[in-house]
MARMI-643966 format. One line per field, with one value per atom (N, C-alpha, C): residue number from 1; residue in three letters; chain; x, z, y. Coordinates in steps of 0.1 Angstrom, whole numbers, plus 2048, in hexadecimal, padded with zeros to 3 digits. Layout:
i c(NUM|...)
aa c(ALA|...)
ch c(A|...)
c1 c(X|...)
c3 c(Z|...)
c2 c(Y|...)
% end
This chain:
i c(1|1|1|2|2|2|3|3|3|4|4|4|5|5|5|6|6|6|7|7|7|8|8|8|9|9|9|10|10|10|11|11|11|12|12|12|13|13|13|14|14|14|15|15|15|16|16|16|17|17|17|18|18|18|19|19|19|20|20|20|21|21|21|22|22|22|23|23|23|24|24|24|25|25|25|26|26|26|27|27|27|28|28|28|29|29|29|30|30|30|31|31|31|32|32|32|33|33|33|34|34|34|35|35|35|36|36|36|37|37|37|38|38|38|39|39|39|40|40|40|41|41|41|42|42|42|43|43|43|44|44|44|45|45|45|46|46|46|47|47|47|48|48|48|49|49|49|50|50|50|51|51|51|52|52|52|53|53|53|54|54|54|55|55|55|56|56|56|57|57|57|58|58|58|59|59|59|60|60|60|61|61|61|62|62|62|63|63|63|64|64|64|65|65|65|66|66|66|67|67|67|68|68|68|69|69|69|70|70|70|71|71|71|72|72|72|73|73|73|74|74|74|75|75|75|76|76|76|77|77|77|78|78|78|79|79|79|80|80|80|81|81|81|82|82|82|83|83|83|84|84|84|85|85|85|86|86|86|87|87|87|88|88|88|89|89|89|90|90|90|91|91|91|92|92|92|93|93|93|94|94|94|95|95|95|96|96|96|97|97|97|98|98|98|99|99|99|100|100|100|101|101|101|102|102|102|103|103|103|104|104|104|105|105|105|106|106|106|107|107|107|108|108|108|109|109|109|110|110|110|111|111|111|112|112|112|113|113|113|114|114|114|115|115|115|116|116|116|117|117|117|118|118|118|119|119|119|120|120|120|121|121|121|122|122|122|123|123|123|124|124|124|125|125|125|126|126|126|127|127|127|128|128|128|129|129|129|130|130|130|131|131|131|132|132|132|133|133|133|134|134|134|135|135|135|136|136|136|137|137|137|138|138|138|139|139|139|140|140|140|141|141|141|142|142|142|143|143|143|144|144|144|145|145|145|146|146|146|147|147|147|148|148|148|149|149|149|150|150|150|151|151|151|152|152|152|153|153|153|154|154|154|155|155|155|156|156|156|157|157|157|158|158|158|159|159|159|160|160|160|161|161|161|162|162|162|163|163|163|164|164|164|165|165|165|166|166|166|167|167|167|168|168|168|169|169|169|170|170|170|171|171|171|172|172|172|173|173|173|174|174|174|175|175|175|176|176|176|177|177|177|178|178|178|179|179|179|180|180|180|181|181|181|182|182|182|183|183|183|184|184|184|185|185|185|186|186|186|187|187|187|188|188|188|189|189|189|190|190|190|191|191|191|192|192|192|193|193|193|194|194|194|195|195|195|196|196|196|197|197|197|198|198|198|199|199|199|200|200|200|201|201|201|202|202|202|203|203|203|204|204|204|205|205|205|206|206|206|207|207|207)
aa c(MET|MET|MET|PRO|PRO|PRO|ARG|ARG|ARG|PRO|PRO|PRO|TYR|TYR|TYR|GLY|GLY|GLY|TYR|TYR|TYR|GLY|GLY|GLY|GLY|GLY|GLY|ILE|ILE|ILE|ASN|ASN|ASN|LEU|LEU|LEU|GLY|GLY|GLY|GLN|GLN|GLN|PRO|PRO|PRO|LEU|LEU|LEU|ALA|ALA|ALA|TRP|TRP|TRP|PRO|PRO|PRO|TRP|TRP|TRP|GLY|GLY|GLY|GLY|GLY|GLY|ALA|ALA|ALA|ALA|ALA|ALA|GLY|GLY|GLY|THR|THR|THR|PRO|PRO|PRO|GLY|GLY|GLY|ARG|ARG|ARG|PRO|PRO|PRO|GLY|GLY|GLY|PRO|PRO|PRO|PRO|PRO|PRO|GLY|GLY|GLY|GLU|GLU|GLU|LYS|LYS|LYS|GLY|GLY|GLY|ASP|ASP|ASP|LYS|LYS|LYS|GLY|GLY|GLY|ASP|ASP|ASP|LYS|LYS|LYS|GLY|GLY|GLY|ASP|ASP|ASP|PRO|PRO|PRO|GLY|GLY|GLY|GLU|GLU|GLU|ARG|ARG|ARG|GLY|GLY|GLY|GLU|GLU|GLU|LYS|LYS|LYS|GLY|GLY|GLY|ASP|ASP|ASP|LYS|LYS|LYS|GLY|GLY|GLY|ASP|ASP|ASP|PRO|PRO|PRO|GLY|GLY|GLY|GLU|GLU|GLU|PRO|PRO|PRO|VAL|VAL|VAL|LEU|LEU|LEU|GLN|GLN|GLN|ASP|ASP|ASP|ILE|ILE|ILE|TYR|TYR|TYR|ALA|ALA|ALA|ALA|ALA|ALA|GLU|GLU|GLU|LEU|LEU|LEU|PRO|PRO|PRO|TYR|TYR|TYR|GLU|GLU|GLU|GLY|GLY|GLY|ASP|ASP|ASP|VAL|VAL|VAL|LEU|LEU|LEU|LEU|LEU|LEU|SER|SER|SER|GLY|GLY|GLY|GLN|GLN|GLN|GLY|GLY|GLY|PHE|PHE|PHE|ILE|ILE|ILE|THR|THR|THR|GLU|GLU|GLU|ILE|ILE|ILE|VAL|VAL|VAL|GLY|GLY|GLY|VAL|VAL|VAL|ASP|ASP|ASP|VAL|VAL|VAL|PRO|PRO|PRO|ALA|ALA|ALA|GLY|GLY|GLY|ASN|ASN|ASN|TYR|TYR|TYR|LEU|LEU|LEU|ALA|ALA|ALA|LEU|LEU|LEU|ALA|ALA|ALA|GLU|GLU|GLU|ALA|ALA|ALA|THR|THR|THR|VAL|VAL|VAL|ALA|ALA|ALA|ASN|ASN|ASN|ARG|ARG|ARG|GLY|GLY|GLY|ALA|ALA|ALA|ASN|ASN|ASN|PRO|PRO|PRO|HIS|HIS|HIS|ILE|ILE|ILE|VAL|VAL|VAL|VAL|VAL|VAL|LEU|LEU|LEU|TRP|TRP|TRP|LEU|LEU|LEU|ALA|ALA|ALA|ALA|ALA|ALA|VAL|VAL|VAL|PRO|PRO|PRO|PRO|PRO|PRO|ALA|ALA|ALA|GLN|GLN|GLN|GLY|GLY|GLY|VAL|VAL|VAL|ALA|ALA|ALA|GLY|GLY|GLY|PRO|PRO|PRO|ARG|ARG|ARG|ALA|ALA|ALA|ALA|ALA|ALA|GLN|GLN|GLN|VAL|VAL|VAL|ASN|ASN|ASN|LEU|LEU|LEU|GLU|GLU|GLU|PRO|PRO|PRO|GLY|GLY|GLY|GLN|GLN|GLN|THR|THR|THR|ALA|ALA|ALA|SER|SER|SER|VAL|VAL|VAL|THR|THR|THR|VAL|VAL|VAL|GLY|GLY|GLY|PRO|PRO|PRO|ALA|ALA|ALA|VAL|VAL|VAL|ALA|ALA|ALA|PRO|PRO|PRO|VAL|VAL|VAL|GLY|GLY|GLY|ALA|ALA|ALA|ALA|ALA|ALA|GLY|GLY|GLY|THR|THR|THR|ARG|ARG|ARG|ALA|ALA|ALA|SER|SER|SER|LEU|LEU|LEU|ILE|ILE|ILE|ALA|ALA|ALA|GLN|GLN|GLN|ARG|ARG|ARG|ASP|ASP|ASP|GLY|GLY|GLY|GLY|GLY|GLY|TYR|TYR|TYR|PRO|PRO|PRO|ALA|ALA|ALA|ASP|ASP|ASP|GLU|GLU|GLU|VAL|VAL|VAL|TRP|TRP|TRP|ALA|ALA|ALA|LEU|LEU|LEU|GLU|GLU|GLU|ALA|ALA|ALA|ALA|ALA|ALA|GLY|GLY|GLY|ASP|ASP|ASP|GLY|GLY|GLY|ARG|ARG|ARG|ALA|ALA|ALA|GLY|GLY|GLY|ALA|ALA|ALA|THR|THR|THR|GLY|GLY|GLY|ILE|ILE|ILE|ILE|ILE|ILE|ILE|ILE|ILE|PHE|PHE|PHE|GLY|GLY|GLY|GLY|GLY|GLY|PRO|PRO|PRO|GLN|GLN|GLN|ALA|ALA|ALA|LEU|LEU|LEU|ALA|ALA|ALA|SER|SER|SER|ARG|ARG|ARG|THR|THR|THR|ARG|ARG|ARG)
ch c(A|A|A|A|A|A|A|A|A|A|A|A|A|A|A|A|A|A|A|A|A|A|A|A|A|A|A|A|A|A|A|A|A|A|A|A|A|A|A|A|A|A|A|A|A|A|A|A|A|A|A|A|A|A|A|A|A|A|A|A|A|A|A|A|A|A|A|A|A|A|A|A|A|A|A|A|A|A|A|A|A|A|A|A|A|A|A|A|A|A|A|A|A|A|A|A|A|A|A|A|A|A|A|A|A|A|A|A|A|A|A|A|A|A|A|A|A|A|A|A|A|A|A|A|A|A|A|A|A|A|A|A|A|A|A|A|A|A|A|A|A|A|A|A|A|A|A|A|A|A|A|A|A|A|A|A|A|A|A|A|A|A|A|A|A|A|A|A|A|A|A|A|A|A|A|A|A|A|A|A|A|A|A|A|A|A|A|A|A|A|A|A|A|A|A|A|A|A|A|A|A|A|A|A|A|A|A|A|A|A|A|A|A|A|A|A|A|A|A|A|A|A|A|A|A|A|A|A|A|A|A|A|A|A|A|A|A|A|A|A|A|A|A|A|A|A|A|A|A|A|A|A|A|A|A|A|A|A|A|A|A|A|A|A|A|A|A|A|A|A|A|A|A|A|A|A|A|A|A|A|A|A|A|A|A|A|A|A|A|A|A|A|A|A|A|A|A|A|A|A|A|A|A|A|A|A|A|A|A|A|A|A|A|A|A|A|A|A|A|A|A|A|A|A|A|A|A|A|A|A|A|A|A|A|A|A|A|A|A|A|A|A|A|A|A|A|A|A|A|A|A|A|A|A|A|A|A|A|A|A|A|A|A|A|A|A|A|A|A|A|A|A|A|A|A|A|A|A|A|A|A|A|A|A|A|A|A|A|A|A|A|A|A|A|A|A|A|A|A|A|A|A|A|A|A|A|A|A|A|A|A|A|A|A|A|A|A|A|A|A|A|A|A|A|A|A|A|A|A|A|A|A|A|A|A|A|A|A|A|A|A|A|A|A|A|A|A|A|A|A|A|A|A|A|A|A|A|A|A|A|A|A|A|A|A|A|A|A|A|A|A|A|A|A|A|A|A|A|A|A|A|A|A|A|A|A|A|A|A|A|A|A|A|A|A|A|A|A|A|A|A|A|A|A|A|A|A|A|A|A|A|A|A|A|A|A|A|A|A|A|A|A|A|A|A|A|A|A|A|A|A|A|A|A|A|A|A|A|A|A|A|A|A|A|A|A|A|A|A|A|A|A|A|A|A|A|A|A|A|A|A|A|A|A|A|A|A|A|A|A|A|A|A|A|A|A|A|A|A|A|A|A|A|A|A|A|A|A|A|A|A|A|A|A|A|A|A|A|A|A|A|A|A|A|A|A|A|A|A|A|A|A|A|A|A|A|A|A|A|A|A)
c1 c(547|53D|531|52F|524|516|50F|500|4F5|4F0|4E7|4DD|4D6|4C9|4BE|4B8|4AC|4A5|49D|492|495|4A1|4A6|49C|497|48E|480|47C|46C|466|45B|454|45E|464|46C|464|468|462|452|44F|441|446|43B|43C|442|449|450|445|443|437|442|43D|444|43E|447|442|43B|439|430|422|41E|412|410|403|400|3FE|3FA|3F5|3E9|3E9|3DF|3D0|3C7|3BB|3B4|3A5|39C|39A|39C|399|38C|388|37C|373|365|35D|363|35F|363|359|35E|357|34D|344|33A|341|339|340|342|34B|34C|341|340|336|33A|332|333|33A|347|34B|343|347|343|344|33A|33A|346|34D|357|355|35E|359|358|350|34D|35C|35D|36B|365|371|372|36D|364|35E|369|367|371|370|37B|37B|370|369|360|366|35C|35F|35E|363|361|356|352|343|345|337|333|332|332|330|31F|320|310|308|2FD|2F5|2EE|2E9|2E2|2D6|2D1|2C4|2BB|2B0|2A3|29B|28F|288|27F|27B|274|266|262|254|249|24E|243|24D|247|24D|248|23A|234|229|226|21B|210|204|1FA|1F0|1EA|1E3|1D6|1CE|1C4|1BC|1B6|1AC|1A3|198|18D|192|191|198|190|195|18F|180|178|169|163|169|164|15D|156|14D|144|142|13A|12C|121|115|111|10E|109|0FC|0FA|0ED|0E2|0D8|0CC|0C4|0C6|0BF|0C8|0D0|0D8|0E2|0E6|0EF|0FD|107|112|11A|125|12B|13B|143|151|157|15B|15D|16E|176|182|18A|191|196|1A7|1AF|1BA|1BE|1C3|1C9|1D5|1D7|1E4|1E7|1F4|1F6|1F8|1FD|1FB|208|203|20E|206|20C|207|205|1F8|1F8|1F3|1F2|1ED|1E5|1D9|1D0|1C9|1C8|1C3|1BB|1B0|1A7|1A0|19C|197|18B|17F|174|16E|16B|163|155|14A|140|136|12A|123|113|10D|0FF|0F8|0F3|0ED|0DD|0D9|0C9|0C4|0B7|0B0|0AE|0B3|0B2|0BE|0BF|0CA|0CC|0D9|0DC|0E9|0EB|0F7|0FD|10B|113|11D|121|126|132|140|14A|153|157|163|16C|177|180|17C|17E|17A|186|187|190|187|189|182|18C|190|18C|191|189|18D|19B|1A0|1AD|1AD|1B8|1BA|1B6|1B7|1B6|1B5|1AD|1B1|1AE|1B6|1B5|1B7|1B0|1B2|1A4|1A4|19A|194|18A|188|179|171|164|162|159|154|147|141|133|136|12E|12C|11C|119|10C|109|102|101|0F6|0F6|0EB|0E8|0DC|0DA|0E4|0E8|0F3|103|104|111|119|125|131|13D|141|14A|157|160|16A|16D|16F|171|17B|184|18E|18B|18F|18E|19C|19F|1AB|1B1|1C1|1C6|1C2|1C4|1C0|1CB|1D0|1D8|1D2|1D7|1D4|1DD|1DE|1E4|1DB|1E1|1DB|1E3|1DA|1DC|1E2|1E7|1EE|1E6|1DA|1D3|1D2|1D7|1D5|1C7|1C5|1B8|1B5|1A7|1A7|1A1|1AA|1A5|19E|192|189|184|180|17A|16A|163|154|149|141|135|12A|120|112|10A|102|0F8|0EA|0E6|0D9|0CD|0C3|0BA|0AF|0AD|0A2|0A3|099|099|0A3|0A0|0A9|0AD|0A5|0A6|0B1|0B4|0BF|0CA|0D4|0E0|0EA|0F3|0FF|10A|114|120|12C|136|145|14C|152|15A|168|16C|17B|182|17D|181|17A|181|17D|17E|176|175|174|17E|17F|185|183|189|196|19A|1A5|1A4|1AB|1AA|1B1|1AE|1B2|1A8|19E|193|190|18F|18B|198|19C|1A7|1AA|1B3|1B7|1C5|1CC|1DA|1DE|1E8|1EB|1F9|200|20E|20F|219|21C|224|224|229|22B|233|234|23A|245|24A|247|23E|23C|234|235|22B|22B|233|232|230|237|236|22B|222|216|20A|209|1FF|1FF|208|209|1FC)
c3 c(4AF|4BA|4B3|4B6|4B0|4B6|4AC|4AE|4B1|4BF|4C4|4B8|4BB|4B2|4B7|4AE|4B1|4A3|4A6|49A|495|498|493|497|48D|491|48E|48E|48E|499|499|4A7|4B0|4AD|4BA|4C5|4CF|4DB|4DD|4D8|4D8|4DF|4E5|4EC|4DE|4E5|4DC|4DA|4CC|4C9|4C0|4C3|4BD|4AF|4A7|497|495|49D|49A|4A1|4A5|4AB|4B8|4BE|4CB|4D4|4E0|4EA|4E5|4E8|4E3|4E7|4DD|4E0|4E6|4E9|4F1|4E8|4F0|4E4|4E0|4D2|4CD|4D0|4D2|4D1|4CC|4D4|4CB|4C0|4B7|4A9|4AB|4A4|4A5|4A5|4AC|4AA|49E|49B|48D|48D|482|480|487|489|494|487|48D|485|482|47B|478|485|488|492|491|498|499|497|494|492|4A1|4A1|4B0|4B5|4C1|4C5|4C8|4CC|4CE|4DB|4DB|4E8|4F5|500|50A|50F|519|51B|525|525|52C|53B|546|555|558|565|56B|572|570|578|584|588|596|59F|5AC|5B7|5B5|5B8|5B9|5C3|5C0|5CD|5D3|5DF|5E9|5E1|5E5|5E0|5E5|5DC|5E0|5E8|5EE|5F4|5ED|5F2|5E9|5E6|5D9|5D3|5D9|5DA|5DE|5E8|5F5|5FE|600|602|605|5FA|5FB|5F0|5F9|5F7|5FF|5F5|5F5|5EB|5F0|5EA|5EF|5E1|5E1|5D5|5DB|5D4|5D8|5D8|5E2|5E2|5D7|5D6|5CE|5D2|5C7|5CD|5D5|5D6|5E2|5DB|5D0|5CB|5D4|5D2|5DB|5D5|5DC|5D7|5DC|5D3|5D5|5D9|5E3|5E9|5E2|5DD|5D5|5DB|5EA|5EE|5EE|5E5|5E5|5F0|5F9|602|5FE|602|5FC|602|5FC|5FE|5FB|607|606|5FE|5F2|5E9|5EE|5F2|5F5|5FC|605|60E|614|618|620|62A|635|63D|63B|63C|63A|646|649|654|64E|657|653|646|640|633|627|61D|60F|606|601|5F6|5EA|5E3|5D3|5D1|5D2|5D0|5C0|5BE|5B1|5B6|5AE|5AF|5A4|5A2|597|59B|593|598|589|58C|581|585|581|587|57B|581|577|57C|573|574|573|57A|579|578|577|57A|56C|569|55B|559|562|55E|55E|558|559|565|56A|576|575|580|580|58E|58A|596|598|5A2|5A5|5AE|5AB|5B4|5B7|5C5|5C6|5D4|5D3|5DE|5EC|5F5|602|60E|617|625|630|63A|647|652|65A|65A|64D|64A|63D|63C|631|62E|630|632|636|62A|61D|611|605|5F9|5F0|5E0|5D9|5CB|5C1|5B5|5AA|5A6|59B|598|5A4|5AA|5B2|5B2|5AB|5A8|59A|597|589|58A|57E|57D|571|573|568|564|55B|556|552|556|553|54E|540|53C|542|53F|545|542|54B|547|544|544|541|54A|549|551|54D|556|551|55B|557|560|561|56E|56D|577|576|57B|585|591|598|59F|59C|59F|594|595|5A0|5A8|5B5|5BF|5C8|5CD|5D9|5E5|5EF|5FD|608|60F|61D|629|62F|63A|647|650|65E|666|671|67C|67D|67E|684|677|66C|661|65D|652|64C|647|643|63C|630|624|617|60D|609|605|5F2|5ED|5E3|5E5|5E3|5E7|5DB|5DB|5D0|5D7|5CC|5CE|5C1|5C3|5B5|5B8|5AD|5AF|5B6|5BC|5C4|5BA|5AC|5A6|5A3|5A4|5A4|5AF|5BB|5C2|5C1|5BE|5BD|5B3|5A7|5A0|5A6|5A2|5A7|5A0|5A7|5A2|5AB|5A4|5AA|5A6|5B3|5AD|5AF|5A3|5A1|5A7|5A9|5AA|5A0|597|58B|57D|571|568|55B|552|548|54D|54A|54C|558|564|570|572|56A|56D|57A|584|591|592|59A|59B|595|592|58A|594|5A0|5AA|5B5|5B7|5C2|5C2|5CC|5CE|5D2|5CC|5D0|5D2|5DD|5E2|5E7|5E0|5E2|5EA|5F3|5FB|608|613|61C|623|62E|637|62F|626|61E|60F|60B|5FC|5F8|5EC|5E5|5EE|5F8|601|5FA|5F2|5E9|5DE|5DD|5D6|5DD|5EC|5F3|5FF|5FF|60A|606)
c2 c(B3C|B36|B33|B25|B1F|B23|B24|B2B|B20|B23|B18|B17|B0A|B05|B0F|B14|B1B|B20|B28|B2C|B38|B3E|B4B|B55|B5D|B69|B67|B5B|B58|B5A|B62|B65|B6A|B72|B78|B7E|B7E|B81|B7C|B71|B67|B5E|B57|B49|B3E|B36|B2C|B23|B1F|B16|B0B|AFB|AF5|AF3|AEF|AF0|AE3|AD9|ACC|ACD|ADA|ADA|ADE|AE1|AE6|ADA|ADC|AD2|ACA|ABE|AB5|AB8|AB7|ABA|AB1|AB2|AA9|A9D|A92|A85|A84|A81|A7E|A75|A75|A69|A5C|A50|A45|A42|A3D|A37|A2C|A2B|A1F|A14|A09|9FB|9F5|9ED|9E6|9DB|9D6|9CC|9C0|9B7|9AB|9A0|999|993|984|97B|96F|966|95E|952|94B|948|93D|92E|927|917|914|909|903|8FC|8FC|8F6|8EA|8E0|8D3|8D3|8C6|8C4|8BF|8C6|8C2|8B3|8AE|8A1|89D|892|890|890|895|894|885|884|87A|876|86A|865|868|86D|873|865|869|85F|858|84C|849|84C|854|855|84D|853|849|844|839|832|83B|83C|842|83B|840|838|830|825|81B|81F|81C|81D|815|809|800|7F7|7F4|7EB|7DE|7DE|7D3|7CF|7C3|7BF|7B6|7B8|7B3|7AF|7A4|79D|791|792|787|785|778|774|76C|769|75F|752|747|73C|732|725|71C|71B|71A|718|721|730|73A|742|73F|74A|751|75E|766|76B|766|76A|779|781|790|78F|797|799|7A0|796|79D|7A7|7A9|7B6|7C3|7C4|7D2|7D3|7C8|7CA|7CC|7D1|7D1|7C6|7BE|7B2|7B5|7B2|7B0|7A2|7A6|79A|796|79F|79B|7A4|7A4|7AF|7AB|7B4|7B2|7BC|7B9|7C2|7C9|7D5|7DA|7E4|7E5|7F1|7FF|807|815|816|821|824|827|828|82D|822|820|815|818|80D|80E|802|802|7F7|7F4|7E7|7E4|7D6|7D5|7CA|7C6|7BA|7B4|7AC|7AD|7A1|79C|78F|788|785|78C|78B|784|77C|775|775|777|778|76A|765|757|757|763|766|767|769|769|779|783|791|798|7A3|7AD|7B1|7B4|7B8|7C2|7CC|7D4|7D2|7D1|7CE|7DA|7E3|7EC|7E5|7EA|7E4|7F1|7F0|7F8|7F8|7FE|7FB|806|7FF|805|801|809|807|809|7FF|803|7FD|807|816|81E|829|830|836|835|839|84A|84F|85E|865|85D|864|85C|85F|855|85B|856|85C|851|852|84B|842|83B|832|829|828|81D|81A|81C|815|810|808|802|7FD|7FD|7F7|7EE|7E1|7DA|7D4|7D6|7D1|7C3|7BB|7AE|7A8|7A4|79F|78F|78B|77C|772|76C|762|767|773|77A|778|779|77A|786|78D|796|797|79E|7A3|7B1|7B9|7C5|7C8|7D1|7D6|7E4|7E2|7EF|7F7|801|808|807|80D|80F|81C|81C|827|826|835|834|83A|837|83C|83C|845|843|83E|836|82C|832|836|83B|82F|834|82B|81E|81F|813|808|80B|803|802|7F7|7F8|7EB|7E7|7DD|7E1|7DE|7E2|7D9|7DD|7D1|7D6|7CA|7CB|7C9|7D3|7D2|7D1|7CC|7C7|7CB|7D1|7D4|7D0|7C7|7C5|7CD|7CF|7D6|7CE|7D3|7CA|7C5|7C8|7C1|7B3|7AC|79C|799|797|793|786|77B|76D|76A|772|771|76F|767|768|76D|775|77B|779|775|76F|776|779|77B|76E|76C|75F|75E|752|750|74C|749|741|746|74A|74D|743|743|739|72C|723|714|712|71A|716|71E|728|730|738|734|73A|74A|751|75D|769|766|76F|779|77A|785|785|791|794|7A2|7A5|7B1|7B2|7BB|7BC|7CC|7CB|7DC|7DB|7E5|7E7|7F2|7F2|7FF|7FE|805|804|812|814|822|82C|82A|834|835|829|827|833|839|842|850|852|85B|86A|86D|878|87B|871|871|872|86E|86F|87A|880|88D|897)
% end
């Protein structure tokens, strides 16, 4: 009779133990992470995507233009009593505006004089910002050009008259100081005002 496979008399009467070890123990803690590998090569760029749809047009920055200048032989004498004088102006409706002006002034007297120029609005604008006044000092017989602006202003529902104003000093009132329509040898356009704007123009800049 064949003998069954077994272990003979080893550990007779003791629990059977497998020769290749006992039950598995508790797993150990993981080891520290390995060193970071070298950075790989940059991949090829992907294909270019399709062009998107065209967006809606934005609001216009400038809508309307208002301009005026002294007419031919329309020189303006500045008061020797120190009063203010409108040199040139334009009427504009409600909206937001950018104004710029230039004047050429001449001292025809025998004494030095000071001329101050500024941009004004009647009725007043709802606010104003930017360079809007200038001064020019004139020696006897001197002619000079000066720029006033650009300045921005929101105008209310009633609209306004935007003007270039001048005031000379009150000394030696008999001396003549003029704002000229022409410069040099008859070049027209030496004194004028130009205004850009409209109801929606520059809205984000004047609120």
